[in-house]
N, C-alpha and C positions, 0 to 999 in steps of 0.2 A: 514593504511591510513583512517582517514572517510569521507564520505561524505554526503550530507544534501542533502534530498528528501522532497517534499512538494507535495501535494495531497489534492486537494479543491474538499467537498463534492459538487458537480451540482448532476442536474438532470440527470435518468436515471443510475450514477454510471459509467460514462465515464474515467475519468479522472484517470491519474496510472503514476508513475513513475519507473523509469529505473536506476538501478547501480549492476554492478560486474555481468554481467550477467542474471540477477533477473529484475521482474516485482514486482512492489507492487503496490496494489490495496485497498482501503478499500473495507472492506462489503458493502453488501446491504443496510442493517440496523445493527442496534446496538443502544442499549436501550438510552443508556446515552452519548451523544456527549461530553462528555467530557473524557469518556474513548473508544476512538477508538478501533476498530478490523478490521482489516488488516489481506488479502491472500497476500501471498508469493508466484510465481510460475518462474519455468524456462523459460527462453527466449528462445525457441527452435522452428524447424519444426514441430513439432506436434504443440505448444500452439499455434502461429503465423496462420497454417493454418485453426484452431479451433476458432480464432478471443478472445483468453481466456482475451486480452489486455481488450476489448471493454465488452464483455460479461460474464466476472469471467470464473471459472473451470467449466472447462465440462471434467471430468474424476471423477474415483476416487481411482487414483495411485497417494498413497501419496508418492511416488519417483518424482513426478515430483509440489509438491506446500505443504505450510504448514502455517496454519492458527495462528494468534499472536493477541492476546487484552494485554489492557493495563488499568491498574489501577489507572493513571494519571501521571499529568508532571513529565517528570525527570525520568521515570520508565526507567531502561533495561530490556531488555529480548535476550535470548540469541536463534538462533536457529539453526539448520544443514539442507541441501536442496545441494546437491553436494560437499559442504564446511560448515565450522562451521563460522558463523555469531554473530555479534552485532546488537540489535536495540535500540535505546532510543527515546519514544517519547518527542522529545527536546520543541516544543510551541506550544499552538494554535493561529491564528487570524483569522480576515478576511478578507475577498478576493472580490473584486465585479465583478460579473457575470451580463452579457446581454445575457436575455432571449428572443427570438422572440418573442413569446408572449407579457409576464407581462414586461417584459424590465428588470433595474438594478435591483440586489437585492444582498444583503451581504449571504455569505456561508463561514461556517468554512474553513479553509485552515490548514490542518494537516501539521506538521512538524518534520522530524525522521533524527537521525542522523544515518548512519548504516559504520559499518568496518566489513571485512572478520579478522579471528580471527586467522584460521588454513585452510593452502589450502590443500587438498587431493590429 
């Protein structure tokens, strides 16, 4: 069962998406906006207590997160985090964001399709 998620590249990198007990967040910096890099982490008591959804990964424990980089649109990647998953960079759009000080601006919105492959 595929699930479509969207993450908008907004100021302070606070946007994220959730699916299958995981949180998906854009990395703070990636050099090419057409080649997104994301961090995927477990949505559990530890990550919630440390506000990873807001601030990003706060641990060196590889059992809690994965970094996934894409080379372009349509590219699938597989990763394991509790179970095996496939994620595809499905599309890139622009979304209007309203900032308190600067007003409306268009920001990149990254769309991914995620599906579990094998449940452990």
